[in-house]
N, C-alpha and C positions, 0 to 999 in steps of 0.2 A: 668853549666853556671848559672848566676844569673843577676839581673838587678840593676839599680840605682834608687834613689828616683826621683820622678817627679820634673821637673823644671817649674816654672811659671814666666811669663813675662807680666807686665802690661804696659799700655800706648802705645800699639802697634796699631797705626791707620791702617785702611784698606790699605792706600797707603804704609806704612812701611811694612805691611804684604806681599803685592805683591812684593815689592823689596826683601824682605827676601826669598820668594819662588824662585824668579829668581836667586838670589845669591846661594841658596842651589842647585838648578838644575844645574847651571854652574859648581858646584863642584862635580856633579855626584849623588846627592841625588834625588831619585824619589818621590818628595813631590808635590802634587797638591791638590787643594780644601782646605777646612777648617778643615777637620778631616780625619784621615786614619792611615795607618801603612806602614812601609817600612823596607827593610833590606839594610844595607850599610857596606861592609867590615866586615861581621861577626857580626854586631850589629843590633839588632831589635829595632825599634822606633815606638811609637805611637805619634800622636799630635792631638790637638784640639784647634782651634782658635775661640773664641767667639767675633764676630765682634762688638756686642752691648756693651760689656764690655771692648773691646780692650785688651783682655787678651789671651795669648798663653800658653798652657801647653804642654811640651814635656817630654816624658818618654822613657828612654832606658830600655826596658823590658828584654833584654837578651844581654849578652856580654861574651866574653871569661874571664876566671878568671884572666888572666894576664894583662888585660886592666883595669886601675883604673878608678873609677867614676870621680875622680877629673880631669883627662885628658879629658874625654868625656864632662864634664861640661865646661871646659875651651874652647874647640873647639866650642861648641854650643854658648857660650857667645861671642866668636870672630866673628862668623857668624852674630849673632843678633846685635852686636855692642852696 
C-alpha cells in the first residue's frame, strides 16, 4: 500500500470548515477537530486545518494499490465543494 500527495485548500473560513466536518461525518468519516487521522474504507487520512490561515491540508497516507489517487482527490473535492 502507498499514499497520495497531500492536498491543500485555501479560503476555508471556520464556518465553511464546520460545514465540511458535518458533511464528512454524515458520509461516515470520523473527522473532528482541526487535526487528526482517520481510516475510512481501507484508506488512511490525516488532516490539519489552520484557522488563522483558513487553510486545510488533507493527506491520504495509505490506500490499496487498485484505488487511484485521482479518484480519492475527486471525492475529496466533491465534499469540499
